[in-house]
DRENMAR-637595 format. One line per field, with one value per residue (C-alpha): residue number from 1; residue in three letters; x, y, z. Coordinates in nm, 2 decimals. Example, Ala and Ser with C-alpha at 12.3 -4.5 7.8 and 13.67 -1.06 7.14 Angstrom:
% residues 2
n	[1 | 2]
res	[Ala | Ser]
xx	[1.23 | 1.37]
yy	[-0.45 | -0.11]
zz	[0.78 | 0.71]
END
This chain:
% residues 220
n	[1 | 2 | 3 | 4 | 5 | 6 | 7 | 8 | 9 | 10 | 11 | 12 | 13 | 14 | 15 | 16 | 17 | 18 | 19 | 20 | 21 | 22 | 23 | 24 | 25 | 26 | 27 | 28 | 29 | 30 | 31 | 32 | 33 | 34 | 35 | 36 | 37 | 38 | 39 | 40 | 41 | 42 | 43 | 44 | 45 | 46 | 47 | 48 | 49 | 50 | 51 | 52 | 53 | 54 | 55 | 56 | 57 | 58 | 59 | 60 | 61 | 62 | 63 | 64 | 65 | 66 | 67 | 68 | 69 | 70 | 71 | 72 | 73 | 74 | 75 | 76 | 77 | 78 | 79 | 80 | 81 | 82 | 83 | 84 | 85 | 86 | 87 | 88 | 89 | 90 | 91 | 92 | 93 | 94 | 95 | 96 | 97 | 98 | 99 | 100 | 101 | 102 | 103 | 104 | 105 | 106 | 107 | 108 | 109 | 110 | 111 | 112 | 113 | 114 | 115 | 116 | 117 | 118 | 119 | 120 | 121 | 122 | 123 | 124 | 125 | 126 | 127 | 128 | 129 | 130 | 131 | 132 | 133 | 134 | 135 | 136 | 137 | 138 | 139 | 140 | 141 | 142 | 143 | 144 | 145 | 146 | 147 | 148 | 149 | 150 | 151 | 152 | 153 | 154 | 155 | 156 | 157 | 158 | 159 | 160 | 161 | 162 | 163 | 164 | 165 | 166 | 167 | 168 | 169 | 170 | 171 | 172 | 173 | 174 | 175 | 176 | 177 | 178 | 179 | 180 | 181 | 182 | 183 | 184 | 185 | 186 | 187 | 188 | 189 | 190 | 191 | 192 | 193 | 194 | 195 | 196 | 197 | 198 | 199 | 200 | 201 | 202 | 203 | 204 | 205 | 206 | 207 | 208 | 209 | 210 | 211 | 212 | 213 | 214 | 215 | 216 | 217 | 218 | 219 | 220]
res	[Met | Ala | Trp | Gln | Cys | Thr | Gly | Ala | Asn | Asn | Thr | Glu | Leu | Val | Asp | Asn | Leu | Ala | Arg | Ala | Gly | Leu | Leu | Ser | Thr | Pro | Arg | Val | Ile | Asp | Ala | Phe | Lys | Gln | Val | Asp | Arg | Arg | Tyr | Tyr | Val | Pro | His | Leu | Ser | Asp | Ala | Tyr | Val | Asp | Ser | Pro | Ala | Tyr | Leu | Thr | His | Gly | Ala | Thr | Ile | Ser | Ala | Pro | His | Met | His | Ala | Asn | Ala | Ile | Glu | Asn | Leu | Glu | Pro | Phe | Leu | Gln | Pro | Gly | Ser | Asn | Val | Leu | Asp | Val | Gly | Ser | Gly | Ser | Gly | Tyr | Leu | Leu | Gly | Ile | Phe | His | Ala | Leu | Val | Ser | Pro | Gly | Gly | Thr | Val | Leu | Gly | Ile | Glu | His | Ile | Pro | Ala | Leu | Val | Lys | Gln | Ala | His | Glu | Asn | Leu | Asp | Ala | Asp | Pro | Ala | Val | Arg | Gly | Val | Val | Ala | Ile | His | Val | Gly | Ala | Ala | Ser | Pro | Ser | Leu | Pro | Pro | Ser | Leu | Leu | Ser | Gln | Leu | Ala | Ser | Pro | Gly | Arg | Met | Phe | Ile | Pro | Leu | Gly | Ser | Ser | Gly | Pro | Gly | Glu | Gln | Gln | Ala | Val | Trp | Gln | Val | Asp | Lys | Asp | Ala | Arg | Gly | Asp | Val | Thr | Arg | Thr | Arg | Leu | Tyr | Gly | Val | Arg | Tyr | Val | Pro | Leu | Thr | Ser | Arg | Glu | Ala | Gln | Asp | Pro | Gly | Gly | Gly | Gly | Gly | Gly | Gly | Gly | Val | Glu | Gly | Glu | Ala]
xx	[0.00 | 0.27 | 0.45 | 0.12 | 0.10 | 0.28 | 0.10 | 0.11 | 0.19 | 0.26 | -0.11 | -0.20 | 0.10 | -0.01 | -0.38 | -0.27 | -0.06 | -0.37 | -0.60 | -0.35 | -0.37 | 0.00 | -0.10 | -0.39 | -0.33 | -0.48 | -0.19 | 0.06 | -0.13 | -0.12 | 0.25 | 0.32 | 0.11 | 0.29 | 0.64 | 0.66 | 0.90 | 1.01 | 1.24 | 1.44 | 1.51 | 1.76 | 1.52 | 1.15 | 1.06 | 1.15 | 0.95 | 0.62 | 0.72 | 0.67 | 1.02 | 1.37 | 1.56 | 1.93 | 2.09 | 2.47 | 2.77 | 2.58 | 2.30 | 1.93 | 1.61 | 1.37 | 1.04 | 0.75 | 0.57 | 0.87 | 0.87 | 0.50 | 0.54 | 0.82 | 0.64 | 0.31 | 0.51 | 0.68 | 0.37 | 0.27 | 0.60 | 0.61 | 0.42 | 0.47 | 0.77 | 0.93 | 1.30 | 1.38 | 1.70 | 1.72 | 2.03 | 2.13 | 1.92 | 2.02 | 1.86 | 1.66 | 1.31 | 1.22 | 1.36 | 1.09 | 0.82 | 0.95 | 0.96 | 0.59 | 0.49 | 0.69 | 0.62 | 0.59 | 0.87 | 1.04 | 1.39 | 1.49 | 1.85 | 1.98 | 2.31 | 2.47 | 2.83 | 2.85 | 2.94 | 2.78 | 2.44 | 2.47 | 2.51 | 2.23 | 1.99 | 2.06 | 1.98 | 1.67 | 1.53 | 1.61 | 1.41 | 1.11 | 0.85 | 0.69 | 1.01 | 1.08 | 0.93 | 1.18 | 1.02 | 1.35 | 1.70 | 2.01 | 2.35 | 2.65 | 2.91 | 2.94 | 2.83 | 2.95 | 2.58 | 2.25 | 2.25 | 1.96 | 1.94 | 1.87 | 1.62 | 1.43 | 1.40 | 1.26 | 0.89 | 0.62 | 0.61 | 0.96 | 1.27 | 1.64 | 1.92 | 2.24 | 2.57 | 2.66 | 2.98 | 3.34 | 3.58 | 3.89 | 4.10 | 3.91 | 3.59 | 3.26 | 3.01 | 2.66 | 2.39 | 2.08 | 1.72 | 1.56 | 1.18 | 0.96 | 0.59 | 0.29 | 0.30 | 0.66 | 0.79 | 1.13 | 1.24 | 1.60 | 1.68 | 2.03 | 2.06 | 2.42 | 2.79 | 2.97 | 3.29 | 3.22 | 3.43 | 3.35 | 3.08 | 3.29 | 3.30 | 3.45 | 3.73 | 3.83 | 3.81 | 3.99 | 4.20 | 4.36 | 4.03 | 3.89 | 3.65 | 3.38 | 3.01 | 2.79 | 2.45 | 2.14 | 1.95 | 1.65 | 1.40 | 1.04]
yy	[0.00 | 0.24 | 0.22 | 0.30 | 0.66 | 0.82 | 1.12 | 1.36 | 1.66 | 1.73 | 1.77 | 1.43 | 1.26 | 1.39 | 1.30 | 0.95 | 0.92 | 1.04 | 0.79 | 0.51 | 0.61 | 0.72 | 1.08 | 1.14 | 1.46 | 1.76 | 2.00 | 1.74 | 1.70 | 2.08 | 2.09 | 1.83 | 2.02 | 2.35 | 2.20 | 2.08 | 1.78 | 1.90 | 2.15 | 1.88 | 1.62 | 1.67 | 1.56 | 1.66 | 1.31 | 1.18 | 1.45 | 1.27 | 0.91 | 0.72 | 0.58 | 0.69 | 0.92 | 0.95 | 1.28 | 1.28 | 1.12 | 0.79 | 0.97 | 0.94 | 1.12 | 0.87 | 0.77 | 1.00 | 0.72 | 0.69 | 1.07 | 1.06 | 0.78 | 0.97 | 1.30 | 1.15 | 0.97 | 1.29 | 1.52 | 1.54 | 1.71 | 1.93 | 2.22 | 2.59 | 2.71 | 2.36 | 2.30 | 2.02 | 1.84 | 1.65 | 1.42 | 1.34 | 1.63 | 1.55 | 1.79 | 1.97 | 1.83 | 1.74 | 2.07 | 2.24 | 2.01 | 2.07 | 2.45 | 2.44 | 2.25 | 2.44 | 2.79 | 3.04 | 3.06 | 2.72 | 2.64 | 2.37 | 2.25 | 2.00 | 1.82 | 1.67 | 1.55 | 1.58 | 1.94 | 1.92 | 1.83 | 2.11 | 2.35 | 2.18 | 2.20 | 2.57 | 2.63 | 2.41 | 2.59 | 2.93 | 2.83 | 2.69 | 2.96 | 2.77 | 2.81 | 3.17 | 3.43 | 3.52 | 3.83 | 3.96 | 3.92 | 4.05 | 4.05 | 4.09 | 4.16 | 4.41 | 4.32 | 4.53 | 4.53 | 4.39 | 4.01 | 3.92 | 3.58 | 3.74 | 3.98 | 3.69 | 3.52 | 3.83 | 3.80 | 4.05 | 4.24 | 4.20 | 4.39 | 4.34 | 4.51 | 4.50 | 4.68 | 4.77 | 4.89 | 4.80 | 4.70 | 4.85 | 5.13 | 5.46 | 5.30 | 5.39 | 5.16 | 5.22 | 5.02 | 5.00 | 4.92 | 4.72 | 4.70 | 4.49 | 4.58 | 4.35 | 4.40 | 4.31 | 4.66 | 4.73 | 5.05 | 5.11 | 5.35 | 5.45 | 5.45 | 5.54 | 5.49 | 5.19 | 4.98 | 4.60 | 4.31 | 4.19 | 3.93 | 3.65 | 3.27 | 3.01 | 2.94 | 3.31 | 3.36 | 3.04 | 2.91 | 2.64 | 2.52 | 2.17 | 2.07 | 1.90 | 1.92 | 2.16 | 2.25 | 2.41 | 2.61 | 2.84 | 2.99 | 2.94]
zz	[0.00 | 0.10 | -0.24 | -0.43 | -0.33 | -0.63 | -0.76 | -1.06 | -0.84 | -0.47 | -0.37 | -0.53 | -0.36 | -0.02 | -0.08 | -0.17 | 0.14 | 0.34 | 0.17 | 0.25 | 0.62 | 0.63 | 0.69 | 0.93 | 1.13 | 0.95 | 1.04 | 0.92 | 0.59 | 0.55 | 0.62 | 0.35 | 0.11 | 0.19 | 0.13 | -0.23 | -0.27 | -0.61 | -0.45 | -0.27 | -0.55 | -0.83 | -1.10 | -1.14 | -1.25 | -0.90 | -0.71 | -0.66 | -0.69 | -0.36 | -0.37 | -0.24 | -0.49 | -0.53 | -0.43 | -0.44 | -0.27 | -0.20 | -0.02 | -0.09 | 0.01 | 0.17 | 0.01 | 0.09 | 0.29 | 0.52 | 0.58 | 0.64 | 0.90 | 1.08 | 1.10 | 1.22 | 1.49 | 1.61 | 1.56 | 1.93 | 2.00 | 1.69 | 1.82 | 1.76 | 1.95 | 1.96 | 1.89 | 1.64 | 1.54 | 1.21 | 1.20 | 0.84 | 0.70 | 0.34 | 0.08 | 0.35 | 0.28 | 0.64 | 0.76 | 0.55 | 0.70 | 1.05 | 0.99 | 0.88 | 1.20 | 1.47 | 1.33 | 1.49 | 1.74 | 1.69 | 1.58 | 1.33 | 1.31 | 1.05 | 1.08 | 0.77 | 0.73 | 0.34 | 0.26 | -0.09 | 0.07 | 0.33 | 0.03 | -0.16 | 0.14 | 0.18 | -0.19 | -0.18 | 0.13 | -0.02 | -0.34 | -0.16 | -0.11 | 0.18 | 0.38 | 0.30 | 0.53 | 0.80 | 0.96 | 1.11 | 0.99 | 1.17 | 0.99 | 1.21 | 0.94 | 0.66 | 0.31 | 0.01 | -0.11 | -0.01 | -0.07 | -0.29 | -0.12 | 0.22 | 0.07 | -0.09 | 0.25 | 0.42 | 0.48 | 0.37 | 0.60 | 0.76 | 0.85 | 0.81 | 1.01 | 0.80 | 0.78 | 0.42 | 0.26 | 0.18 | 0.46 | 0.29 | 0.44 | 0.43 | 0.30 | 0.44 | 0.61 | 0.75 | 0.92 | 0.70 | 0.80 | 0.51 | 0.53 | 0.31 | 0.32 | 0.28 | -0.10 | -0.12 | -0.18 | -0.03 | 0.15 | 0.27 | 0.55 | 0.65 | 1.03 | 1.12 | 1.02 | 1.16 | 1.12 | 1.09 | 0.99 | 0.64 | 0.56 | 0.41 | 0.34 | 0.57 | 0.32 | 0.30 | 0.68 | 0.77 | 0.48 | 0.69 | 0.84 | 0.81 | 0.53 | 0.73 | 0.70 | 0.88 | 0.99 | 0.85 | 1.11 | 1.10 | 1.33 | 1.25]
END
């Protein structure tokens, strides 16, 4: 029964999982419908097939019926404001589901030891409209310009506090308040001059550092 839940799209896949009795809690069904599996598999042809799909470096994303079983089992503890840890978070799919269930106020942390998958999960979560919507963003280092990836994650309405400007000798920096209104229109307000360290990559900041995996964390 579990392997017969393949659908033509995400809604049909979730409806089939519910009809099979694998999803039963209304809020869990809603979460699975919000988070479209197509953002988390390399090939669209794998998105709605009730089967594991290969990702990279020997890793796979589990079949939808297994994810459904896991989330239904954990659901009593996945309440708004809860803190969740996903060990072996892969392409980030369950991080999106957890985010939908523990919002608002919860924290979701994914641990993955394959650096390529950590990068992939960040990109997938950035692309998924269901996971976007951070109402407040604080940036603690200076960026030469406003990063489009951060702006895309800012909710409507939402506010970002970010230092902008070059970190070179004699260069000017300032803290900017970036507001996005309910229509998605963006307003930038200069607050005051500052001097911050530059926003940089791990490789640039620590050239001799290790090349291990990492985490994917977000507040819901």
